[in-house]
N, C-alpha and C positions, 0 to 999 in steps of 0.2 A: 618667733615661731607662731605665737598666738595671733598675730596679725593675719596670717595665711589661712587660719582655720575658718571654715564655713559652717560647720555644725560641730558643737561641742556637747557631748553626752556625758553626764557625770552624776554621781551621788551628791545630795546636798551637802555642802561643807565648804571649808576655806578654799579648796582647790578650784572651785568655780569662780573665784575671784579673778582668775585670768581672763574672764570676759571683758574686763575693762580694756584690754589690748586688742580685742576682736574689732573687725571692721563693721561699720554700720550695715545692717541688714543680715548679719550672720545669725545663726539660730542656737540657742541654748536649750538643750533638752534635759531638764532636771529630773532626777529620780529621787523620790522621797520615800521614807520607810512608811510602814503601816501606821496610820493615825497621826501623821505629822504634817498635815496640810498647812498649819499655822506658820510653819517655818518658811514656806515658799515666798512669802510677801517680800522678803529681803531682795530676792533676785527678781521678782516681778517688777519692783520699782526700779532696780538697777538697769534692767533692759530698756526700760522707757527712756531713762537718761542717756544711755549710750546708743539709742536707736537700733536695738536688736530685737529679734523675735524670741518668743519664750513658749515652751511646751513643758507640761508637768505631768509626771506619771506617778501615781500612788496606787499600790494594790488595793482592791476592794476588800479583801479578807486577809487576816493574819495567818500565821502558820497553823493555828489550831482550827482554822475554817470559820472563825467568827467574822461576821460582816462588820465592816467599819462604818459607823454612823456618821462620822465626820465627813467621809468622802461623799455621802449621799445628801447632805445638807447644802442647799443652794446658797445660803447666807454666808457660808465659809469659803466661798469661791473667790 
């Protein structure tokens, strides 16, 4: 089933490990929690190995409306 997926959208976690079965060129759209940019390096490297595309979404503010400094720093990209 994973082999037929062209776009996989999911929250960062073990469930995204199914990307290893996706065809080259497929897209992984990873959703991360507020202030968790550091976690995405796992899948960013993984998609390079398996020749996939990767997009990452992290909210710029948390539930209390505070801005996320990590999302604004270029060195953490």
